[in-house]
C-alpha positions in Angstrom: 67.3 135.9 110.0 63.8 134.5 110.9 60.5 136.7 110.9 57.7 135.3 113.0 54.5 137.2 113.7 53.8 138.5 117.6 50.1 138.8 118.1 49.9 142.7 119.2 51.7 146.1 118.2 53.9 146.2 121.2 57.3 145.6 120.2 56.6 148.0 117.1 55.7 151.0 119.0 58.0 153.5 119.9 56.6 156.7 121.8 59.2 159.0 120.0 57.4 158.3 116.5 54.1 159.2 115.4 54.0 156.7 112.7 55.0 154.1 115.4 53.4 155.4 118.4 50.9 152.9 120.2 48.3 155.3 119.8 48.3 155.5 116.1 49.1 151.9 115.8 45.9 151.0 117.5 43.9 153.7 115.8 44.9 151.9 112.5 44.0 148.3 113.6 47.5 146.8 114.2 47.0 143.2 114.8 50.6 142.0 115.0 54.4 142.8 114.9 56.6 141.0 112.9 59.7 140.4 114.7 63.1 139.5 113.1 65.8 138.0 115.2 64.9 137.4 119.2 61.3 138.5 119.8 62.3 139.7 123.0 64.8 142.1 121.7 64.2 142.1 117.8 66.6 143.4 115.1 63.2 144.5 113.3 59.9 145.2 114.4 57.5 145.8 111.8 53.8 146.8 112.5 51.2 144.9 110.4 47.5 144.3 110.0 47.0 140.6 109.3 43.8 139.6 107.5 42.2 136.7 106.0 42.6 136.2 101.8 38.7 136.2 100.6 38.0 132.7 99.1 41.6 131.3 100.3 40.7 128.7 103.1 43.6 129.4 106.2 45.7 131.8 104.2 46.3 135.5 105.2 48.4 138.3 104.1 49.5 141.7 105.7 49.6 145.1 105.0 51.3 147.9 107.2 49.3 150.6 108.8 48.6 154.0 106.8 51.4 156.9 106.5 54.6 156.0 106.5 55.5 153.8 109.5 58.0 151.6 108.3 59.8 149.4 111.2 61.5 150.0 114.5 65.1 149.1 113.9 67.4 149.5 116.7 70.5 148.9 114.8 71.4 147.9 111.2 68.6 146.7 109.1 68.8 143.0 108.4 70.4 142.3 105.1 68.1 139.1 104.7 64.8 137.9 106.5 63.2 134.3 106.1 59.6 135.0 106.0 58.5 131.5 105.9 57.9 130.9 109.6 55.3 133.9 109.6 52.4 131.9 107.6 51.7 134.9 105.4 51.3 134.6 101.8 52.4 138.1 101.3 53.1 141.6 102.9 52.7 145.1 101.6 54.9 147.5 103.5 54.8 151.4 103.6 58.6 152.7 104.6 59.6 155.8 106.7 60.3 159.0 104.6 63.9 159.7 104.7 66.6 157.2 106.0 67.6 153.8 104.9 64.8 151.1 104.0 63.8 148.9 106.7 63.9 145.9 104.3 65.9 145.0 101.5 65.0 145.9 97.9 62.5 148.5 98.2 60.1 150.0 95.6 60.1 153.9 94.6 56.4 154.0 94.3 55.8 157.8 94.2 57.1 161.1 95.6 56.4 163.3 98.5 56.8 167.1 98.5 59.1 168.4 101.1 59.8 171.9 102.6 63.3 171.8 104.0 64.1 174.8 106.1 67.9 174.1 105.2 67.4 175.6 102.1 65.9 178.5 100.4 62.1 179.2 100.9 60.3 178.0 97.5 56.9 179.4 98.3 55.2 180.7 95.2 54.8 184.6 95.2 51.0 184.1 94.5 50.5 181.8 97.6 52.4 184.1 99.6 50.2 187.1 98.5 47.0 184.9 98.7 48.2 183.8 102.7 48.8 187.4 103.7 45.4 188.4 102.0 43.6 185.8 104.0 45.9 186.9 107.4 44.2 190.4 106.7 40.8 189.2 106.4 41.0 187.8 109.9 41.8 184.5 109.8 44.0 183.2 112.6 45.8 180.0 113.2 45.7 178.0 116.5 48.4 175.4 117.5 46.8 172.7 119.8 49.0 170.3 121.8 46.2 168.2 123.7 42.7 169.1 121.6 39.3 168.6 123.6 36.6 167.1 122.2 35.0 169.8 120.8 38.2 170.5 118.8 38.5 167.0 117.9 34.8 167.3 116.9 35.1 170.5 114.9 38.5 169.0 112.8 36.5 165.6 112.1 33.5 167.8 110.5 36.0 169.7 108.6 38.0 166.5 107.4 35.1 164.5 106.5 33.4 167.6 104.4 36.8 167.5 102.7 36.8 163.7 101.9 33.3 163.8 100.6 33.9 166.6 98.3 37.1 164.6 96.9 34.5 161.7 96.8 37.6 159.8 98.6 37.5 155.9 99.1 35.6 154.9 102.5 39.1 153.9 104.0 39.8 157.6 104.2 36.8 158.6 106.2 37.4 158.0 110.1 35.2 158.3 113.2 35.7 159.9 116.6 37.6 157.4 118.3 40.4 157.5 115.5 41.0 161.0 116.1 40.7 161.1 119.7 43.5 158.2 119.6 46.0 159.8 117.2 45.8 163.0 118.6 46.7 161.5 122.3 50.0 160.9 120.9 52.8 163.5 122.1 54.0 163.7 118.7 50.8 165.2 117.1 49.7 168.8 116.9 46.3 169.9 115.9 46.0 173.1 114.1 43.0 174.8 113.3 42.3 178.0 111.1 39.7 180.2 112.8 37.5 182.6 110.6 36.9 186.2 111.5 33.8 185.2 113.4 35.6 182.3 115.4 34.3 179.6 113.6 37.0 176.5 112.7 37.5 176.8 109.0 40.0 174.5 108.3 42.3 172.0 110.2 45.2 170.0 110.0 47.3 167.1 111.8 50.9 167.7 112.0 52.8 164.7 113.4 56.6 164.2 114.1 58.2 160.8 113.0 61.7 159.9 112.0 63.1 163.3 112.3 60.6 164.8 109.8 57.1 166.8 110.3 54.5 165.4 108.5 51.3 166.7 107.2 49.2 163.9 108.1 45.4 164.8 107.5 43.7 168.0 107.0 41.0 169.9 105.2 38.8 173.0 104.4 35.4 173.2 105.7 32.7 173.9 102.7 32.0 177.6 103.3 35.3 178.9 103.7 36.7 177.1 100.5 37.0 180.8 98.8 39.0 182.3 101.3 41.4 179.2 100.9 42.8 179.1 105.0 44.5 175.7 104.1 47.5 177.8 102.7 48.0 179.6 105.7 48.1 176.3 107.8 50.4 174.7 105.4 52.6 178.1 106.0 52.6 177.5 109.8 53.8 173.7 109.6 56.5 175.1 107.5 57.2 177.5 110.2 57.0 174.7 113.0 59.5 172.7 110.9 61.6 175.8 110.7 61.4 176.1 114.6 62.3 172.4 114.8 65.1 172.5 112.0 63.5 169.3 110.6 61.9 169.2 107.2 58.5 168.8 106.6 56.8 166.2 104.4 53.6 167.7 102.9 52.8 164.4 100.9 52.1 164.0 97.4 49.0 163.7 95.4 46.5 161.0 94.7 48.1 160.1 91.3 51.2 161.8 89.8 51.1 165.3 88.6 47.4 165.8 89.7 46.0 169.0 91.1 46.7 168.1 94.8 50.3 167.2 94.1 50.8 170.8 92.0 49.5 172.5 94.8 51.8 171.1 97.4 54.8 171.6 94.9 53.7 175.6 95.3 55.2 175.2 99.0 57.8 172.5 98.3 61.7 173.0 97.8 62.9 169.2 97.7 61.2 165.9 97.1 61.9 162.2 98.7 60.9 158.9 97.3 57.8 157.1 99.1 59.2 153.5 99.2 57.4 150.7 99.4 58.4 146.3 99.8 56.4 143.7 98.0 57.0 140.7 100.2 56.1 137.3 99.1 56.5 135.0 101.9 54.7 132.2 100.3 55.7 132.0 96.6 53.8 128.8 95.8 50.5 130.1 97.2 51.0 133.6 96.1 51.5 132.3 92.3 48.5 129.8 92.7 46.1 132.5 94.0 47.6 135.5 91.2 47.4 133.6 88.3 48.8 135.2 85.0 49.8 138.9 85.4 47.6 141.4 84.1 49.0 143.1 80.9 49.5 146.6 82.4 51.2 144.9 85.6 54.0 142.8 83.7 56.3 145.4 83.8 55.8 148.3 86.0 57.8 148.2 88.9 54.8 149.7 90.9 52.2 147.3 89.8 49.3 146.7 92.4 50.2 144.4 94.9 49.5 141.9 96.0 48.0 140.9 92.6 45.6 138.5 93.6 43.7 141.2 95.4 44.0 143.6 92.4 39.9 143.2 91.8 38.9 143.0 95.3 
């Protein structure tokens, strides 16, 4: 089936799925929908951010937005796709968590930690006692379906402090307009852990997409690190998943086996693969731009993609 690019995110959007909600796609800067089949009723609609390739005249590539968007697929996913009409050199696509892959030949890139309410709880006893201790200290959790400006600003401060502590890359820092947009989605809930004095101490965004509740973004204010109210937010999100009878995705670490992944495993009782798709739409241009493979990439299934951007 032939794929083509449409110059907006509309065909890929879905009010019922956070990672394909129009609010999220606009916040992420999605520029196009890749439509497979009839553009007016596509068999597959994939949100993409199309960019010019540095140093390459009139060549572009694409990446899907952050998180686990996959594609809108009304029926069965197409078994074969002809990308030659898109004008792209390549596309890196992040698939949804759970369910069938939206494109052929996915790569199992990593795993995400899952708290599945259909299975016995696996919260470690030490974490459970720490959660109870934080409760006894007077911290409480608020679920906020339609946060106001003050609540969004409090979350932004907490999240930004967390990213600075982690020395995160610039792309993980977001401004007020980003949070305003994503929290407009009816599939997103803001959770704030309030200190005994009533100060926002930690926060998280829980978002429902593809029959999974996702821990999307979150963090803890510097001055409340010792109390660690983030554990209580994780427990609250697990309770939300239990109420809806759907699994909670806690995400993974920055690298496999790191401290963040180990922390999340303390709440998890299952894992699911995080799948990506590395599409080479124009093989001749891709080979010309990439040159010979780097030694570490020649055999790894999850090598950096696209190869010509590995030093960018």
